[in-house]
N, C-alpha and C positions, 0 to 999 in steps of 0.2 A: 640547505634545504634542497630537495630534489626537484628538478623541473618537471612540471606536469606533462604527461603524454598528450599528443595531439588529440587522441580520442577523448581523454578526460576534459581537455579544454573545450572541444566541440560540444560535448555533453553539457558541461557547466554553463557555457555561454548560451546554448540553445535553451536550457531551462530558464535562465534569466530572461531571455526574450519571450518565451512562452508565458511566463508569469506577468511580465510587464505589458506585452502587446496582445496577448491571446494567441493560443496555438494556431488557429486558422489564419491569422494575420501574418505569421512569420514564414519567410521563404528560406530555402536552403542557401540561397545567395546571401541573405542577411546573416544567417548563422556563420557561414564561412567568413564573411567580412568581419563580424564581431570577434571571431576566433583567430583571425589573421592566418587562415589556412586556405588552400585552394579547394575547388570543387572536387578535384581528383582525390585529395586527401579525405574529404568528407566521404566520398563513395568507397574509399579504401576501407573505412571503418564501419560505415552504415550503408544499407541498400536504399534507404529512404528516410524521410522525416519520421515516418511511423516506426521504422526500425530503430532509429535513435531513441524515440520515446519508449519503445519496448525495453531497451537496455536499462532503463531506470530501475527495473525490478531485479537486476543483478545485484543491487546494493541492499535489497531488503533483508537477506539473511544476516548481513553485517549489522544492519540497523537493529535487528532483533537481538543479536549478540551483545550490542552495546547497552541494551536495556537490562541485561541480566544483573549487573551490579545494583541497579535501583530495585529490581524485582526481589533480589535476595534479602533486601532490608525490610521487606513487607512482612507483616505478622502471620498471614495465613495464605494458603494456596488459592482461595477464592479471590483475595485481594491481588495476588500475583497475576492470576489469569485476567482479571478485570483491567489491571494496569497495562498489560501487554496489548490487549484489544484496544483500549482507549488511546494508547500511544500511537498505534497504527492509524487509527481514525484521525487523530490530530495531525499526523503527517500528511494524510490525504487532504484534509481540510486546509492545511497550510500551503499546499500547492495551488489552491484556488480552483474555482469552478471551471475555468477554461481548460486547465491542464487535466483535471479529473474527467471532464467530458471527453477529452482527447484519448485518455487511457481507455475509457469505456468503448469509444468508437473504434479505436485500433483493435481492441480485443474482439468486438462484435464483427468487424470486417474481416477477421481471420488473419490479421497481420501480427497478432501477438496473442498469447494466452494469459490474460490478466490473472485468472485464478491459479493457474499452474505456477506462475512466477510470484504471485503474492500470497500464496498459501503460507500462513504463519507456521513457523518451524514445528514440525511434528514432534521433534525431540523435546520440545518445551511444553507445548500446549496439551498434547495427549496425556502425558504423565500428570500434569496439573489437573486436568478434568478427571482422570481416574482417581487421583488422590481426593479430590473434592467429593466424588461419588462415594468413595469408601468411607469418608468421614461424615457423610450425610449433609455436606454443605450444598451439594447439587442434587436436586430431586429427580432430574431427568436421567433415567438409568439406561438410555440408549448407549450402545457400545461407544467408548470414548473417541475412537477414530472417526466413526460415523457422525458423532455429535460435533466434532471439530469441523468436519466437512460441511455439515448442515449450517453451522454457525458462520462459516466463511461465505457461503452462498447467500445466507440471510443478510449479512452485512453488506455484501456486494449489491444486493437488491435495494437496500436502503440508499447506498451510494448512487446507484443509477436513478432512483426516484429523486434524490436531492439534485442531481444534475438536470433531470427533466423539469423539475420545478424551480429551476434557476436559483437554487440555494435558499429557497423561501422558508426552510425550517432548520432547526438546530441539528446538524448532522450527528454530532456526538451524542446529544441527549436522546434522540430518537433511536440511534443505533444501539446505544447501551440499554435502553428499555427493551428493544427487540431481543437483544442478547440475553438479558435477565429473564425475559419470558420464556425463551427457548431452554435455558439452563435450569429454570425453576429453583433458584437458590433458596436454601432453607437456613437463613441466617437470623 
């Protein structure tokens, strides 16, 4: 087995700390100590704790690609689209409230572009939306690229609200209801 790079170790250990102790409670020194690397090594790979967090989204395209095997087994394009969206929501929810808040804060502070990095693969979602529109499964006939763009922002709005309300509602249920309302499925 290949030894993980220092960058990967830093990222993985930082995420463990963020999940267990809360993003705001974790220092770069703690990340370095847990990763067994120097501060210089940290700053070689990341310009800040926010920069490290922003790198999380580099893995989202790979995450989407791993979903494809499961997606292909589903019976219709609407179910495929719904599954992809729900899987991304479950991923966000599994990171926890503290980490999700940090993602949103980093994005709003201008240290990262949450939407640009988290935009679900256009190569997958836009053709699914187009197919659903053509088959009559989606009633909203807005151009598919624009509809995916709007859906992404709608879901981010639900995520921000979930963070602001301390996770007091079911993120997945509310997000999926908003998504269904936007898409107007005719099933």
